[in-house]
C-alpha positions as CSV (number, residue, x, y, z in Angstrom):
1,X,0.0,0.0,0.0
2,X,1.4,3.4,-1.0
3,X,1.5,6.3,1.5
4,X,-1.0,8.3,-0.5
5,X,-3.5,5.1,-0.4
6,X,-2.7,4.6,3.4
7,X,-3.5,8.1,4.2
8,X,-6.6,8.0,2.1
9,X,-7.8,4.9,3.9
10,X,-6.8,6.5,7.5
11,X,-8.8,9.7,6.5
12,X,-11.9,7.9,5.5
13,X,-11.8,5.6,8.8
14,X,-11.5,8.7,10.9
15,X,-14.5,10.2,9.1
16,X,-16.6,7.1,9.6
17,X,-15.5,7.0,13.3
18,X,-16.3,10.5,13.7
19,X,-19.8,10.2,12.1
20,X,-20.7,7.1,14.4
21,X,-19.6,9.0,17.5
22,X,-21.7,12.1,16.5
23,X,-24.6,9.6,15.9
24,X,-24.1,8.0,19.3
25,X,-23.8,11.3,21.1
26,X,-27.0,12.6,19.4
27,X,-28.9,9.5,20.5
28,X,-27.9,9.9,24.1
29,X,-28.9,13.4,24.1
30,X,-32.2,12.9,22.4
31,X,-32.9,9.9,25.1
32,X,-32.0,12.2,27.9
33,X,-34.2,15.1,26.7
34,X,-37.1,12.8,26.1
35,X,-36.7,11.2,29.7
36,X,-36.5,14.6,31.4
37,X,-40.0,15.4,29.7
38,X,-41.6,12.2,31.1
39,X,-44.4,12.7,33.7
40,X,-44.4,11.1,37.2
41,X,-46.7,8.2,37.3
42,X,-49.4,8.4,40.1
43,X,-49.0,4.8,41.2
44,X,-45.4,5.5,42.5
45,X,-46.1,8.5,44.7
46,X,-46.7,9.4,48.3
47,X,-46.0,5.9,49.6
48,X,-47.7,4.6,52.6
49,X,-50.6,7.2,52.7
50,X,-53.2,5.0,51.5
51,X,-52.3,2.1,53.8
52,X,-51.4,-0.1,50.7
53,X,-48.0,-1.0,49.3
54,X,-47.6,0.5,45.8
55,X,-46.1,-1.4,43.0
56,X,-42.4,-1.5,43.0
57,X,-41.0,0.8,40.1
58,X,-39.3,-0.8,37.4
59,X,-35.6,0.0,36.9
60,X,-35.3,3.2,34.8
61,X,-38.8,4.4,35.4
62,X,-39.7,8.0,36.8
63,X,-40.4,8.2,40.4
64,X,-40.2,12.0,41.1
65,X,-38.4,15.2,40.1
66,X,-35.5,16.8,41.8
67,X,-34.9,20.5,41.8
68,X,-32.4,22.9,43.5
69,X,-33.9,26.5,42.7
70,X,-30.8,28.4,43.5
71,X,-28.7,26.4,41.1
72,X,-31.2,26.1,38.4
73,X,-31.0,22.4,38.6
74,X,-34.0,20.3,37.7
75,X,-34.0,16.7,36.6
76,X,-36.4,13.6,36.8
77,X,-35.5,11.1,39.3
78,X,-35.4,7.5,37.9
79,X,-35.4,4.3,39.6
80,X,-31.9,2.9,40.0
81,X,-28.3,4.1,40.0
82,X,-26.5,2.3,37.3
83,X,-24.7,3.9,34.5
84,X,-27.5,3.6,31.7
85,X,-30.0,5.1,34.3
86,X,-27.7,8.2,35.4
87,X,-27.0,8.9,31.7
88,X,-30.7,10.1,31.5
89,X,-31.3,11.8,34.7
90,X,-30.8,11.5,38.5
91,X,-31.0,8.0,39.9
92,X,-32.7,6.8,43.1
93,X,-30.3,4.7,45.0
94,X,-31.7,1.1,45.4
95,X,-32.5,-0.1,48.9
96,X,-33.2,3.5,50.2
97,X,-36.6,4.9,51.1
98,X,-38.8,6.4,48.3
99,X,-40.2,9.9,48.4
100,X,-42.9,9.9,51.2
101,X,-41.2,7.3,53.2
102,X,-39.3,8.0,56.5
103,X,-35.5,7.5,56.6
104,X,-32.5,8.4,54.4
105,X,-33.3,8.8,50.5
106,X,-30.2,8.4,48.3
107,X,-30.2,10.1,44.9
108,X,-27.1,9.8,42.6
109,X,-26.1,11.8,39.7
110,X,-23.2,12.3,37.4
111,X,-20.9,15.3,38.2
112,X,-20.5,16.3,34.5
113,X,-24.1,16.1,33.5
114,X,-27.1,16.4,35.6
115,X,-25.2,17.2,38.9
116,X,-22.8,19.4,37.4
117,X,-24.2,22.4,39.4
118,X,-24.0,20.7,42.8
119,X,-20.5,21.8,43.1
120,X,-21.7,25.3,44.0
121,X,-24.2,24.0,46.7
122,X,-24.3,25.9,50.1
123,X,-25.4,25.2,53.5
124,X,-28.9,26.3,53.7
125,X,-29.8,25.7,50.1
126,X,-33.4,24.5,49.5
127,X,-34.0,21.3,47.5
128,X,-37.4,20.0,46.3
129,X,-38.2,16.4,45.7
130,X,-41.5,16.3,43.9
131,X,-44.0,13.5,43.3
132,X,-47.1,13.8,41.2
133,X,-49.0,14.7,44.5
134,X,-46.5,16.1,46.9
135,X,-43.6,18.4,47.1
136,X,-40.9,17.7,49.9
137,X,-38.6,20.5,50.6
138,X,-35.2,19.9,52.0
139,X,-32.5,22.2,53.5
140,X,-28.7,21.4,53.1
141,X,-27.0,20.9,56.4
142,X,-23.6,19.7,55.2
143,X,-21.4,18.4,52.6
144,X,-18.3,16.2,52.8
145,X,-16.2,14.0,50.9
146,X,-15.8,10.1,51.3
147,X,-14.3,7.1,49.7
148,X,-16.4,5.0,47.3
149,X,-16.4,2.3,49.8
150,X,-18.0,4.5,52.5
151,X,-21.5,3.5,52.0
152,X,-22.4,4.3,55.6
153,X,-23.6,7.7,54.1
154,X,-26.7,5.7,52.9
155,X,-27.5,4.2,56.5
156,X,-31.0,4.8,58.0
157,X,-31.7,8.1,59.6
158,X,-34.0,8.8,62.7
159,X,-35.3,11.9,60.7
160,X,-36.4,12.3,57.0
161,X,-33.0,12.9,55.2
162,X,-31.9,13.5,51.6
163,X,-28.5,12.3,50.6
164,X,-26.8,13.2,47.2
165,X,-24.1,11.4,45.9
166,X,-21.7,12.2,43.0
167,X,-18.1,11.7,42.1
168,X,-15.3,14.1,43.1
169,X,-13.2,16.0,42.2
170,X,-15.5,17.8,39.8
171,X,-12.6,18.4,37.3
172,X,-11.0,15.2,37.5
173,X,-10.5,13.3,34.0
174,X,-11.7,9.6,34.0
175,X,-13.2,7.8,37.0
176,X,-13.0,10.0,40.0
177,X,-11.4,8.6,43.2
178,X,-14.0,9.9,45.8
179,X,-17.4,10.8,46.3
180,X,-19.0,14.2,47.1
181,X,-21.9,14.1,49.6
182,X,-24.6,16.6,50.2
183,X,-26.8,16.0,53.2
184,X,-30.4,17.8,53.6
185,X,-33.1,17.4,56.3
186,X,-36.8,17.7,55.5
187,X,-38.0,21.2,56.2
188,X,-41.6,20.8,55.1
189,X,-44.0,19.4,52.3
190,X,-47.2,20.5,50.7
191,X,-49.7,18.8,48.4
192,X,-50.3,19.0,44.7
193,X,-48.2,21.6,42.8
194,X,-48.0,24.3,45.5
195,X,-44.7,25.2,47.1
196,X,-43.4,23.3,50.2
197,X,-43.7,25.3,53.3
198,X,-41.6,25.4,56.5
199,X,-41.9,22.3,58.9
200,X,-45.6,21.8,60.1
201,X,-46.7,24.7,57.5
202,X,-47.7,22.9,54.4
203,X,-48.7,25.2,51.7
204,X,-47.1,28.4,53.1
205,X,-43.8,29.7,51.5
206,X,-40.8,28.5,53.3
207,X,-38.3,31.0,51.9
């Protein structure tokens, strides 16, 4: 093969690879955009209020929406925390409570996509975990950094708690070696699409 033929072959190969990568990225972006627009199914919300056990959400299904108003962060919350799920939105960590249940709810997200703004979170920031019929408002109480094996951050808590998990450092290239944790406590809740109020004041502004 001559040098010219080799360069021509290499050029065409790179073009094909580039087009394939472009199509792959576009597919991921479109799937993520579509997922973010999905509604919250009624059957997965406000667990325990009817006295009956709701069906267990299927992996990848929408169970709620997570928002941090000050950071302009808004994402659907999907069941599961595997890579395929986190590529489309925030993920409810398996074996932690669902919205509306007592205890420590775990939500994971990628540091370079959905949870990119989390690096700017501050103590006292408000976070809303929404279902089809309730809004649960949390306030950030602390942030800290742990090793991947420090799963104690998801241990049950005596009070309603929300724990966010993402990789750290945020600027790290490749698989980040540690985890950035945000811990928030329930400040109040409200029904329907209304704003969550302060603790014990459902329906009243909590700001």
